[in-house]
C-alpha positions as CSV (number, residue, x, y, z in Angstrom):
1,X,-8.6,41.8,-73.7
2,X,-5.0,41.2,-72.6
3,X,-2.1,41.9,-74.9
4,X,-1.3,38.2,-74.9
5,X,-4.8,37.3,-76.1
6,X,-4.6,39.9,-78.9
7,X,-1.2,38.6,-80.0
8,X,-2.6,35.1,-80.2
9,X,-5.5,36.2,-82.3
10,X,-3.2,38.2,-84.6
11,X,-0.9,35.2,-85.0
12,X,-3.9,33.0,-85.9
13,X,-5.1,35.5,-88.4
14,X,-1.7,35.6,-90.1
15,X,-1.5,31.8,-90.2
16,X,-5.0,31.7,-91.8
17,X,-4.1,34.4,-94.3
18,X,-0.9,32.5,-95.2
19,X,-2.9,29.3,-95.7
20,X,-5.4,31.0,-97.9
21,X,-2.7,32.7,-100.0
22,X,-0.9,29.4,-100.5
23,X,-4.1,27.6,-101.6
24,X,-5.8,30.3,-103.8
25,X,-3.5,30.3,-106.7
26,X,-6.1,29.5,-109.4
27,X,-9.1,30.7,-107.4
28,X,-11.5,32.8,-109.5
29,X,-14.3,33.0,-107.0
30,X,-13.0,36.2,-105.4
31,X,-12.7,34.6,-102.0
32,X,-9.0,35.5,-101.7
33,X,-9.7,39.2,-102.4
34,X,-12.5,39.3,-99.8
35,X,-10.4,37.5,-97.3
36,X,-7.5,39.9,-97.8
37,X,-9.9,42.9,-97.2
38,X,-11.3,41.3,-94.0
39,X,-7.8,40.4,-92.8
40,X,-6.7,44.0,-93.3
41,X,-9.7,45.3,-91.3
42,X,-9.2,42.7,-88.5
43,X,-5.5,43.6,-88.3
44,X,-6.3,47.2,-87.9
45,X,-8.8,46.5,-85.1
46,X,-6.2,44.3,-83.3
47,X,-3.6,47.0,-83.6
48,X,-6.0,49.6,-82.3
49,X,-6.8,47.4,-79.3
50,X,-3.1,46.8,-78.6
51,X,-2.5,50.5,-78.7
52,X,-5.4,51.1,-76.2
53,X,-3.9,48.5,-73.9
54,X,-0.4,49.9,-74.1
55,X,-1.8,53.4,-73.2
56,X,-3.8,52.0,-70.3
57,X,-0.8,50.1,-69.0
58,X,1.5,53.1,-69.4
59,X,-1.0,55.4,-67.6
60,X,-1.2,52.9,-64.7
61,X,2.6,52.7,-64.6
62,X,2.9,56.5,-64.4
63,X,0.3,56.7,-61.8
64,X,2.1,54.0,-59.6
65,X,5.3,55.9,-60.0
66,X,3.8,59.1,-58.7
67,X,2.7,57.5,-55.4
């Protein structure tokens, strides 16, 4: 995935999380807690993918410089 795609996914996740936080004030079903946990895992995965892409791009930049 491209960095732009990952950023779009991350922004969508944040918007969804904000929506859930705003609408779960009196929620006793546990949905908010479960969603918070999944949001955290998804954010970690996205950050790891971004880091992999940054490394790949940096390696390619260094390789181009050497030529």
